[in-house]
mmCIF file of the N, C-alpha and C atoms, coordinates in Angstrom:
data_MODEL
# 
_entry.id   MODEL 
# 
loop_
_atom_site.group_PDB 
_atom_site.id 
_atom_site.type_symbol 
_atom_site.label_atom_id 
_atom_site.label_alt_id 
_atom_site.label_comp_id 
_atom_site.label_asym_id 
_atom_site.label_entity_id 
_atom_site.label_seq_id 
_atom_site.pdbx_PDB_ins_code 
_atom_site.Cartn_x 
_atom_site.Cartn_y 
_atom_site.Cartn_z 
_atom_site.occupancy 
_atom_site.B_iso_or_equiv 
_atom_site.pdbx_formal_charge 
_atom_site.auth_seq_id 
_atom_site.auth_comp_id 
_atom_site.auth_asym_id 
_atom_site.auth_atom_id 
_atom_site.pdbx_PDB_model_num 
ATOM 1   N N  . MET A 1 1  ? -37.818 -19.956 -14.802 1.00 0.00 ? 1  MET A N  1 
ATOM 2   C CA . MET A 1 1  ? -36.845 -21.261 -15.577 1.00 0.00 ? 1  MET A CA 1 
ATOM 3   C C  . MET A 1 1  ? -37.226 -19.595 -17.531 1.00 0.00 ? 1  MET A C  1 
ATOM 4   N N  . LYS A 1 2  ? -38.102 -19.313 -17.341 1.00 0.00 ? 2  LYS A N  1 
ATOM 5   C CA . LYS A 1 2  ? -38.303 -18.311 -18.636 1.00 0.00 ? 2  LYS A CA 1 
ATOM 6   C C  . LYS A 1 2  ? -37.128 -17.754 -18.527 1.00 0.00 ? 2  LYS A C  1 
ATOM 7   N N  . ASN A 1 3  ? -37.550 -16.351 -17.317 1.00 0.00 ? 3  ASN A N  1 
ATOM 8   C CA . ASN A 1 3  ? -35.859 -15.479 -17.319 1.00 0.00 ? 3  ASN A CA 1 
ATOM 9   C C  . ASN A 1 3  ? -34.365 -16.286 -16.665 1.00 0.00 ? 3  ASN A C  1 
ATOM 10  N N  . LEU A 1 4  ? -34.184 -17.260 -17.249 1.00 0.00 ? 4  LEU A N  1 
ATOM 11  C CA . LEU A 1 4  ? -33.532 -18.751 -17.796 1.00 0.00 ? 4  LEU A CA 1 
ATOM 12  C C  . LEU A 1 4  ? -32.911 -18.270 -18.479 1.00 0.00 ? 4  LEU A C  1 
ATOM 13  N N  . LEU A 1 5  ? -33.570 -18.635 -19.409 1.00 0.00 ? 5  LEU A N  1 
ATOM 14  C CA . LEU A 1 5  ? -33.638 -18.502 -20.482 1.00 0.00 ? 5  LEU A CA 1 
ATOM 15  C C  . LEU A 1 5  ? -32.745 -17.658 -21.457 1.00 0.00 ? 5  LEU A C  1 
ATOM 16  N N  . ILE A 1 6  ? -33.203 -16.524 -20.941 1.00 0.00 ? 6  ILE A N  1 
ATOM 17  C CA . ILE A 1 6  ? -33.281 -15.183 -21.614 1.00 0.00 ? 6  ILE A CA 1 
ATOM 18  C C  . ILE A 1 6  ? -32.144 -15.525 -21.589 1.00 0.00 ? 6  ILE A C  1 
ATOM 19  N N  . PHE A 1 7  ? -31.465 -15.661 -20.065 1.00 0.00 ? 7  PHE A N  1 
ATOM 20  C CA . PHE A 1 7  ? -30.296 -14.769 -19.897 1.00 0.00 ? 7  PHE A CA 1 
ATOM 21  C C  . PHE A 1 7  ? -28.920 -15.346 -20.115 1.00 0.00 ? 7  PHE A C  1 
ATOM 22  N N  . GLU A 1 8  ? -28.602 -17.377 -20.489 1.00 0.00 ? 8  GLU A N  1 
ATOM 23  C CA . GLU A 1 8  ? -28.389 -17.816 -21.732 1.00 0.00 ? 8  GLU A CA 1 
ATOM 24  C C  . GLU A 1 8  ? -28.636 -17.219 -22.772 1.00 0.00 ? 8  GLU A C  1 
ATOM 25  N N  . GLU A 1 9  ? -29.157 -16.406 -23.459 1.00 0.00 ? 9  GLU A N  1 
ATOM 26  C CA . GLU A 1 9  ? -28.902 -16.408 -24.561 1.00 0.00 ? 9  GLU A CA 1 
ATOM 27  C C  . GLU A 1 9  ? -27.735 -14.503 -25.111 1.00 0.00 ? 9  GLU A C  1 
ATOM 28  N N  . PHE A 1 10 ? -27.655 -14.219 -23.762 1.00 0.00 ? 10 PHE A N  1 
ATOM 29  C CA . PHE A 1 10 ? -27.096 -12.896 -24.172 1.00 0.00 ? 10 PHE A CA 1 
ATOM 30  C C  . PHE A 1 10 ? -25.481 -13.469 -22.526 1.00 0.00 ? 10 PHE A C  1 
ATOM 31  N N  . THR A 1 11 ? -24.527 -14.560 -22.945 1.00 0.00 ? 11 THR A N  1 
ATOM 32  C CA . THR A 1 11 ? -23.558 -14.638 -23.016 1.00 0.00 ? 11 THR A CA 1 
ATOM 33  C C  . THR A 1 11 ? -22.050 -14.205 -23.080 1.00 0.00 ? 11 THR A C  1 
ATOM 34  N N  . GLU A 1 12 ? -22.209 -13.716 -24.209 1.00 0.00 ? 12 GLU A N  1 
ATOM 35  C CA . GLU A 1 12 ? -21.286 -13.097 -24.929 1.00 0.00 ? 12 GLU A CA 1 
ATOM 36  C C  . GLU A 1 12 ? -21.529 -12.255 -25.269 1.00 0.00 ? 12 GLU A C  1 
ATOM 37  N N  . VAL A 1 13 ? -20.716 -10.749 -24.647 1.00 0.00 ? 13 VAL A N  1 
ATOM 38  C CA . VAL A 1 13 ? -20.646 -8.970  -24.838 1.00 0.00 ? 13 VAL A CA 1 
ATOM 39  C C  . VAL A 1 13 ? -20.019 -8.347  -25.137 1.00 0.00 ? 13 VAL A C  1 
ATOM 40  N N  . LEU A 1 14 ? -19.806 -7.922  -26.345 1.00 0.00 ? 14 LEU A N  1 
ATOM 41  C CA . LEU A 1 14 ? -18.113 -7.540  -27.114 1.00 0.00 ? 14 LEU A CA 1 
ATOM 42  C C  . LEU A 1 14 ? -18.502 -6.148  -26.824 1.00 0.00 ? 14 LEU A C  1 
ATOM 43  N N  . LEU A 1 15 ? -16.950 -5.501  -26.423 1.00 0.00 ? 15 LEU A N  1 
ATOM 44  C CA . LEU A 1 15 ? -17.021 -3.987  -25.757 1.00 0.00 ? 15 LEU A CA 1 
ATOM 45  C C  . LEU A 1 15 ? -15.987 -3.426  -27.358 1.00 0.00 ? 15 LEU A C  1 
ATOM 46  N N  . LEU A 1 16 ? -16.769 -2.722  -27.993 1.00 0.00 ? 16 LEU A N  1 
ATOM 47  C CA . LEU A 1 16 ? -16.339 -1.742  -28.815 1.00 0.00 ? 16 LEU A CA 1 
ATOM 48  C C  . LEU A 1 16 ? -15.980 -0.139  -28.925 1.00 0.00 ? 16 LEU A C  1 
ATOM 49  N N  . GLU A 1 17 ? -15.589 -0.232  -27.347 1.00 0.00 ? 17 GLU A N  1 
ATOM 50  C CA . GLU A 1 17 ? -14.337 1.349   -26.997 1.00 0.00 ? 17 GLU A CA 1 
ATOM 51  C C  . GLU A 1 17 ? -13.702 0.813   -26.544 1.00 0.00 ? 17 GLU A C  1 
ATOM 52  N N  . LYS A 1 18 ? -12.565 1.836   -26.245 1.00 0.00 ? 18 LYS A N  1 
ATOM 53  C CA . LYS A 1 18 ? -11.695 1.576   -24.671 1.00 0.00 ? 18 LYS A CA 1 
ATOM 54  C C  . LYS A 1 18 ? -11.461 3.146   -24.302 1.00 0.00 ? 18 LYS A C  1 
ATOM 55  N N  . ASN A 1 19 ? -11.403 3.233   -23.136 1.00 0.00 ? 19 ASN A N  1 
ATOM 56  C CA . ASN A 1 19 ? -10.986 4.567   -22.435 1.00 0.00 ? 19 ASN A CA 1 
ATOM 57  C C  . ASN A 1 19 ? -10.040 4.637   -22.831 1.00 0.00 ? 19 ASN A C  1 
ATOM 58  N N  . ILE A 1 20 ? -8.910  5.728   -23.417 1.00 0.00 ? 20 ILE A N  1 
ATOM 59  C CA . ILE A 1 20 ? -7.642  6.168   -23.195 1.00 0.00 ? 20 ILE A CA 1 
ATOM 60  C C  . ILE A 1 20 ? -7.477  7.273   -22.533 1.00 0.00 ? 20 ILE A C  1 
ATOM 61  N N  . PRO A 1 21 ? -6.593  7.282   -21.817 1.00 0.00 ? 21 PRO A N  1 
ATOM 62  C CA . PRO A 1 21 ? -6.464  8.875   -21.106 1.00 0.00 ? 21 PRO A CA 1 
ATOM 63  C C  . PRO A 1 21 ? -5.402  9.814   -21.757 1.00 0.00 ? 21 PRO A C  1 
ATOM 64  N N  . THR A 1 22 ? -6.252  10.903  -21.636 1.00 0.00 ? 22 THR A N  1 
ATOM 65  C CA . THR A 1 22 ? -5.381  12.219  -22.658 1.00 0.00 ? 22 THR A CA 1 
ATOM 66  C C  . THR A 1 22 ? -4.196  12.576  -21.980 1.00 0.00 ? 22 THR A C  1 
ATOM 67  N N  . ASN A 1 23 ? -3.930  12.372  -21.189 1.00 0.00 ? 23 ASN A N  1 
ATOM 68  C CA . ASN A 1 23 ? -2.280  12.880  -21.139 1.00 0.00 ? 23 ASN A CA 1 
ATOM 69  C C  . ASN A 1 23 ? -1.351  11.692  -20.349 1.00 0.00 ? 23 ASN A C  1 
ATOM 70  N N  . PRO A 1 24 ? -1.411  10.838  -20.923 1.00 0.00 ? 24 PRO A N  1 
ATOM 71  C CA . PRO A 1 24 ? -0.103  9.883   -20.537 1.00 0.00 ? 24 PRO A CA 1 
ATOM 72  C C  . PRO A 1 24 ? 0.804   9.275   -19.819 1.00 0.00 ? 24 PRO A C  1 
ATOM 73  N N  . ASN A 1 25 ? 1.819   11.121  -19.050 1.00 0.00 ? 25 ASN A N  1 
ATOM 74  C CA . ASN A 1 25 ? 2.567   11.077  -18.754 1.00 0.00 ? 25 ASN A CA 1 
ATOM 75  C C  . ASN A 1 25 ? 2.163   11.360  -17.449 1.00 0.00 ? 25 ASN A C  1 
ATOM 76  N N  . LEU A 1 26 ? 1.015   11.550  -17.053 1.00 0.00 ? 26 LEU A N  1 
ATOM 77  C CA . LEU A 1 26 ? 0.036   11.616  -15.789 1.00 0.00 ? 26 LEU A CA 1 
ATOM 78  C C  . LEU A 1 26 ? -0.899  10.530  -15.470 1.00 0.00 ? 26 LEU A C  1 
ATOM 79  N N  . TRP A 1 27 ? -0.650  9.989   -16.579 1.00 0.00 ? 27 TRP A N  1 
ATOM 80  C CA . TRP A 1 27 ? -1.474  8.229   -15.780 1.00 0.00 ? 27 TRP A CA 1 
ATOM 81  C C  . TRP A 1 27 ? -0.302  7.463   -15.332 1.00 0.00 ? 27 TRP A C  1 
ATOM 82  N N  . SER A 1 28 ? 0.452   7.315   -16.067 1.00 0.00 ? 28 SER A N  1 
ATOM 83  C CA . SER A 1 28 ? 1.972   6.603   -15.480 1.00 0.00 ? 28 SER A CA 1 
ATOM 84  C C  . SER A 1 28 ? 2.019   6.927   -14.343 1.00 0.00 ? 28 SER A C  1 
ATOM 85  N N  . GLN A 1 29 ? 2.193   8.259   -13.707 1.00 0.00 ? 29 GLN A N  1 
ATOM 86  C CA . GLN A 1 29 ? 2.317   9.174   -12.445 1.00 0.00 ? 29 GLN A CA 1 
ATOM 87  C C  . GLN A 1 29 ? 1.824   8.158   -11.707 1.00 0.00 ? 29 GLN A C  1 
ATOM 88  N N  . CYS A 1 30 ? 0.320   8.133   -12.045 1.00 0.00 ? 30 CYS A N  1 
ATOM 89  C CA . CYS A 1 30 ? -0.980  8.044   -11.002 1.00 0.00 ? 30 CYS A CA 1 
ATOM 90  C C  . CYS A 1 30 ? -0.821  6.257   -11.116 1.00 0.00 ? 30 CYS A C  1 
ATOM 91  N N  . LYS A 1 31 ? -0.117  5.865   -11.946 1.00 0.00 ? 31 LYS A N  1 
ATOM 92  C CA . LYS A 1 31 ? -0.420  4.113   -11.574 1.00 0.00 ? 31 LYS A CA 1 
ATOM 93  C C  . LYS A 1 31 ? 0.990   3.791   -10.795 1.00 0.00 ? 31 LYS A C  1 
ATOM 94  N N  . ALA A 1 32 ? 1.903   5.026   -11.405 1.00 0.00 ? 32 ALA A N  1 
ATOM 95  C CA . ALA A 1 32 ? 3.103   4.381   -10.123 1.00 0.00 ? 32 ALA A CA 1 
ATOM 96  C C  . ALA A 1 32 ? 2.438   4.520   -8.493  1.00 0.00 ? 32 ALA A C  1 
ATOM 97  N N  . GLN A 1 33 ? 1.883   5.886   -8.628  1.00 0.00 ? 33 GLN A N  1 
ATOM 98  C CA . GLN A 1 33 ? 1.038   5.229   -7.139  1.00 0.00 ? 33 GLN A CA 1 
ATOM 99  C C  . GLN A 1 33 ? 0.491   4.703   -6.342  1.00 0.00 ? 33 GLN A C  1 
ATOM 100 N N  . ALA A 1 34 ? -0.359  4.622   -7.519  1.00 0.00 ? 34 ALA A N  1 
ATOM 101 C CA . ALA A 1 34 ? -1.247  3.053   -7.228  1.00 0.00 ? 34 ALA A CA 1 
ATOM 102 C C  . ALA A 1 34 ? -0.056  2.054   -7.013  1.00 0.00 ? 34 ALA A C  1 
ATOM 103 N N  . LYS A 1 35 ? 0.438   1.876   -7.670  1.00 0.00 ? 35 LYS A N  1 
ATOM 104 C CA . LYS A 1 35 ? 2.391   0.456   -7.238  1.00 0.00 ? 35 LYS A CA 1 
ATOM 105 C C  . LYS A 1 35 ? 2.293   0.298   -6.116  1.00 0.00 ? 35 LYS A C  1 
ATOM 106 N N  . ALA A 1 36 ? 2.580   1.148   -6.088  1.00 0.00 ? 36 ALA A N  1 
ATOM 107 C CA . ALA A 1 36 ? 3.634   2.060   -4.239  1.00 0.00 ? 36 ALA A CA 1 
ATOM 108 C C  . ALA A 1 36 ? 2.857   1.735   -3.120  1.00 0.00 ? 36 ALA A C  1 
ATOM 109 N N  . LYS A 1 37 ? 1.348   2.222   -3.669  1.00 0.00 ? 37 LYS A N  1 
ATOM 110 C CA . LYS A 1 37 ? 0.262   1.759   -2.367  1.00 0.00 ? 37 LYS A CA 1 
ATOM 111 C C  . LYS A 1 37 ? -0.093  0.179   -2.249  1.00 0.00 ? 37 LYS A C  1 
ATOM 112 N N  . TYR A 1 38 ? -0.201  0.069   -2.783  1.00 0.00 ? 38 TYR A N  1 
ATOM 113 C CA . TYR A 1 38 ? -0.788  -1.588  -3.113  1.00 0.00 ? 38 TYR A CA 1 
ATOM 114 C C  . TYR A 1 38 ? 0.003   -2.653  -3.879  1.00 0.00 ? 38 TYR A C  1 
ATOM 115 N N  . ASP A 1 39 ? -0.517  -3.465  -3.338  1.00 0.00 ? 39 ASP A N  1 
ATOM 116 C CA . ASP A 1 39 ? 0.687   -4.888  -3.402  1.00 0.00 ? 39 ASP A CA 1 
ATOM 117 C C  . ASP A 1 39 ? 0.512   -5.813  -4.541  1.00 0.00 ? 39 ASP A C  1 
ATOM 118 N N  . VAL A 1 40 ? -1.322  -5.115  -4.815  1.00 0.00 ? 40 VAL A N  1 
ATOM 119 C CA . VAL A 1 40 ? -1.532  -6.655  -5.885  1.00 0.00 ? 40 VAL A CA 1 
ATOM 120 C C  . VAL A 1 40 ? -1.496  -5.444  -6.841  1.00 0.00 ? 40 VAL A C  1 
ATOM 121 N N  . TRP A 1 41 ? -1.504  -5.860  -8.433  1.00 0.00 ? 41 TRP A N  1 
ATOM 122 C CA . TRP A 1 41 ? -1.929  -5.077  -9.563  1.00 0.00 ? 41 TRP A CA 1 
ATOM 123 C C  . TRP A 1 41 ? -1.935  -5.620  -10.774 1.00 0.00 ? 41 TRP A C  1 
ATOM 124 N N  . PRO A 1 42 ? -2.941  -5.373  -11.681 1.00 0.00 ? 42 PRO A N  1 
ATOM 125 C CA . PRO A 1 42 ? -3.843  -4.677  -11.181 1.00 0.00 ? 42 PRO A CA 1 
ATOM 126 C C  . PRO A 1 42 ? -5.165  -5.359  -10.291 1.00 0.00 ? 42 PRO A C  1 
ATOM 127 N N  . SER A 1 43 ? -5.860  -4.816  -9.487  1.00 0.00 ? 43 SER A N  1 
ATOM 128 C CA . SER A 1 43 ? -6.306  -4.823  -9.035  1.00 0.00 ? 43 SER A CA 1 
ATOM 129 C C  . SER A 1 43 ? -7.909  -3.720  -9.374  1.00 0.00 ? 43 SER A C  1 
ATOM 130 N N  . ALA A 1 44 ? -8.944  -4.578  -7.975  1.00 0.00 ? 44 ALA A N  1 
ATOM 131 C CA . ALA A 1 44 ? -10.299 -3.291  -8.537  1.00 0.00 ? 44 ALA A CA 1 
ATOM 132 C C  . ALA A 1 44 ? -9.832  -2.176  -7.319  1.00 0.00 ? 44 ALA A C  1 
ATOM 133 N N  . TYR A 1 45 ? -8.934  -2.318  -6.611  1.00 0.00 ? 45 TYR A N  1 
ATOM 134 C CA . TYR A 1 45 ? -9.328  -1.080  -5.717  1.00 0.00 ? 45 TYR A CA 1 
ATOM 135 C C  . TYR A 1 45 ? -7.523  -0.505  -6.415  1.00 0.00 ? 45 TYR A C  1 
ATOM 136 N N  . ALA A 1 46 ? -6.355  -0.816  -6.610  1.00 0.00 ? 46 ALA A N  1 
ATOM 137 C CA . ALA A 1 46 ? -5.626  0.282   -7.343  1.00 0.00 ? 46 ALA A CA 1 
ATOM 138 C C  . ALA A 1 46 ? -6.264  0.907   -8.341  1.00 0.00 ? 46 ALA A C  1 
ATOM 139 N N  . CYS A 1 47 ? -6.720  0.567   -9.202  1.00 0.00 ? 47 CYS A N  1 
ATOM 140 C CA . CYS A 1 47 ? -7.454  1.105   -10.450 1.00 0.00 ? 47 CYS A CA 1 
ATOM 141 C C  . CYS A 1 47 ? -8.294  1.407   -10.520 1.00 0.00 ? 47 CYS A C  1 
ATOM 142 N N  . GLY A 1 48 ? -8.732  1.608   -9.097  1.00 0.00 ? 48 GLY A N  1 
ATOM 143 C CA . GLY A 1 48 ? -9.825  3.103   -8.853  1.00 0.00 ? 48 GLY A CA 1 
ATOM 144 C C  . GLY A 1 48 ? -8.686  3.743   -8.300  1.00 0.00 ? 48 GLY A C  1 
ATOM 145 N N  . PHE A 1 49 ? -8.020  3.854   -7.242  1.00 0.00 ? 49 PHE A N  1 
ATOM 146 C CA . PHE A 1 49 ? -7.251  4.038   -6.915  1.00 0.00 ? 49 PHE A CA 1 
ATOM 147 C C  . PHE A 1 49 ? -6.798  5.707   -8.133  1.00 0.00 ? 49 PHE A C  1 
ATOM 148 N N  . ALA A 1 50 ? -5.738  4.565   -9.254  1.00 0.00 ? 50 ALA A N  1 
ATOM 149 C CA . ALA A 1 50 ? -5.129  5.291   -9.828  1.00 0.00 ? 50 ALA A CA 1 
ATOM 150 C C  . ALA A 1 50 ? -6.353  6.505   -10.381 1.00 0.00 ? 50 ALA A C  1 
ATOM 151 N N  . ALA A 1 51 ? -7.232  5.363   -11.228 1.00 0.00 ? 51 ALA A N  1 
ATOM 152 C CA . ALA A 1 51 ? -8.387  6.600   -11.817 1.00 0.00 ? 51 ALA A CA 1 
ATOM 153 C C  . ALA A 1 51 ? -8.764  7.434   -10.952 1.00 0.00 ? 51 ALA A C  1 
ATOM 154 N N  . LYS A 1 52 ? -9.333  7.566   -9.921  1.00 0.00 ? 52 LYS A N  1 
ATOM 155 C CA . LYS A 1 52 ? -9.449  8.671   -9.039  1.00 0.00 ? 52 LYS A CA 1 
ATOM 156 C C  . LYS A 1 52 ? -8.043  9.998   -8.831  1.00 0.00 ? 52 LYS A C  1 
ATOM 157 N N  . THR A 1 53 ? -7.062  9.494   -8.528  1.00 0.00 ? 53 THR A N  1 
ATOM 158 C CA . THR A 1 53 ? -5.921  10.526  -8.735  1.00 0.00 ? 53 THR A CA 1 
ATOM 159 C C  . THR A 1 53 ? -6.165  11.108  -10.071 1.00 0.00 ? 53 THR A C  1 
ATOM 160 N N  . TYR A 1 54 ? -5.717  10.829  -11.089 1.00 0.00 ? 54 TYR A N  1 
ATOM 161 C CA . TYR A 1 54 ? -5.681  11.012  -12.353 1.00 0.00 ? 54 TYR A CA 1 
ATOM 162 C C  . TYR A 1 54 ? -6.546  11.554  -12.249 1.00 0.00 ? 54 TYR A C  1 
ATOM 163 N N  . LYS A 1 55 ? -8.038  11.745  -12.145 1.00 0.00 ? 55 LYS A N  1 
ATOM 164 C CA . LYS A 1 55 ? -8.624  12.589  -12.739 1.00 0.00 ? 55 LYS A CA 1 
ATOM 165 C C  . LYS A 1 55 ? -9.015  14.252  -11.728 1.00 0.00 ? 55 LYS A C  1 
ATOM 166 N N  . ALA A 1 56 ? -8.445  13.317  -10.638 1.00 0.00 ? 56 ALA A N  1 
ATOM 167 C CA . ALA A 1 56 ? -8.322  14.838  -9.047  1.00 0.00 ? 56 ALA A CA 1 
ATOM 168 C C  . ALA A 1 56 ? -7.223  15.813  -9.599  1.00 0.00 ? 56 ALA A C  1 
ATOM 169 N N  . LYS A 1 57 ? -6.660  14.844  -10.198 1.00 0.00 ? 57 LYS A N  1 
ATOM 170 C CA . LYS A 1 57 ? -5.583  16.244  -11.134 1.00 0.00 ? 57 LYS A CA 1 
ATOM 171 C C  . LYS A 1 57 ? -5.157  17.152  -12.495 1.00 0.00 ? 57 LYS A C  1 
ATOM 172 N N  . GLY A 1 58 ? -6.316  16.748  -13.249 1.00 0.00 ? 58 GLY A N  1 
ATOM 173 C CA . GLY A 1 58 ? -7.157  17.203  -14.380 1.00 0.00 ? 58 GLY A CA 1 
ATOM 174 C C  . GLY A 1 58 ? -7.338  16.371  -15.510 1.00 0.00 ? 58 GLY A C  1 
ATOM 175 N N  . GLY A 1 59 ? -6.763  14.976  -14.584 1.00 0.00 ? 59 GLY A N  1 
ATOM 176 C CA . GLY A 1 59 ? -6.955  13.933  -15.967 1.00 0.00 ? 59 GLY A CA 1 
ATOM 177 C C  . GLY A 1 59 ? -8.197  14.069  -16.895 1.00 0.00 ? 59 GLY A C  1 
ATOM 178 N N  . LYS A 1 60 ? -7.877  13.261  -18.078 1.00 0.00 ? 60 LYS A N  1 
ATOM 179 C CA . LYS A 1 60 ? -9.247  13.266  -19.035 1.00 0.00 ? 60 LYS A CA 1 
ATOM 180 C C  . LYS A 1 60 ? -9.204  11.903  -19.325 1.00 0.00 ? 60 LYS A C  1 
ATOM 181 N N  . TRP A 1 61 ? -10.404 11.143  -20.056 1.00 0.00 ? 61 TRP A N  1 
ATOM 182 C CA . TRP A 1 61 ? -10.408 10.508  -20.825 1.00 0.00 ? 61 TRP A CA 1 
ATOM 183 C C  . TRP A 1 61 ? -11.258 10.800  -22.419 1.00 0.00 ? 61 TRP A C  1 
ATOM 184 N N  . LYS A 1 62 ? -10.558 9.577   -23.163 1.00 0.00 ? 62 LYS A N  1 
ATOM 185 C CA . LYS A 1 62 ? -11.281 9.269   -24.513 1.00 0.00 ? 62 LYS A CA 1 
ATOM 186 C C  . LYS A 1 62 ? -11.168 8.307   -24.999 1.00 0.00 ? 62 LYS A C  1 
ATOM 187 N N  . LYS A 1 63 ? -12.390 8.783   -25.493 1.00 0.00 ? 63 LYS A N  1 
ATOM 188 C CA . LYS A 1 63 ? -12.821 6.501   -26.254 1.00 0.00 ? 63 LYS A CA 1 
ATOM 189 C C  . LYS A 1 63 ? -12.060 6.221   -27.056 1.00 0.00 ? 63 LYS A C  1 
ATOM 190 N N  . GLU A 1 64 ? -12.107 5.299   -27.980 1.00 0.00 ? 64 GLU A N  1 
ATOM 191 C CA . GLU A 1 64 ? -11.221 4.848   -28.961 1.00 0.00 ? 64 GLU A CA 1 
ATOM 192 C C  . GLU A 1 64 ? -12.133 3.427   -29.120 1.00 0.00 ? 64 GLU A C  1 
ATOM 193 N N  . LYS A 1 65 ? -12.721 3.968   -30.544 1.00 0.00 ? 65 LYS A N  1 
ATOM 194 C CA . LYS A 1 65 ? -13.175 2.595   -31.340 1.00 0.00 ? 65 LYS A CA 1 
ATOM 195 C C  . LYS A 1 65 ? -12.263 1.278   -31.353 1.00 0.00 ? 65 LYS A C  1 
ATOM 196 N N  . LYS A 1 66 ? -13.128 -0.072  -31.607 1.00 0.00 ? 66 LYS A N  1 
ATOM 197 C CA . LYS A 1 66 ? -12.199 -1.139  -32.091 1.00 0.00 ? 66 LYS A CA 1 
ATOM 198 C C  . LYS A 1 66 ? -13.279 -1.658  -33.355 1.00 0.00 ? 66 LYS A C  1 
ATOM 199 N N  . ASN A 1 67 ? -11.839 -1.924  -33.802 1.00 0.00 ? 67 ASN A N  1 
ATOM 200 C CA . ASN A 1 67 ? -13.510 -2.699  -34.876 1.00 0.00 ? 67 ASN A CA 1 
ATOM 201 C C  . ASN A 1 67 ? -12.770 -3.550  -34.918 1.00 0.00 ? 67 ASN A C  1 
ATOM 202 N N  . LYS A 1 68 ? -14.746 -3.922  -35.603 1.00 0.00 ? 68 LYS A N  1 
ATOM 203 C CA . LYS A 1 68 ? -15.804 -5.432  -35.349 1.00 0.00 ? 68 LYS A CA 1 
ATOM 204 C C  . LYS A 1 68 ? -15.089 -6.524  -36.564 1.00 0.00 ? 68 LYS A C  1 
ATOM 205 N N  . LYS A 1 69 ? -14.614 -7.377  -36.030 1.00 0.00 ? 69 LYS A N  1 
ATOM 206 C CA . LYS A 1 69 ? -14.362 -8.555  -36.689 1.00 0.00 ? 69 LYS A CA 1 
ATOM 207 C C  . LYS A 1 69 ? -15.051 -9.238  -36.708 1.00 0.00 ? 69 LYS A C  1 
# 
């Protein structure tokens, strides 16, 4: 019971960073391949495939900080 009370305190998580592809054209190509291969977009499998293909072709990511409001 004690652990359950601690868990309830952390119900809201704020993400202050967002990953952005450094090569948008390559990312668009990889997303198109994933959309052609999988029936549902976005799905965990399709997004994972797109990210894996993007990285294999030399794509990199940068972090963009969000403003906390």
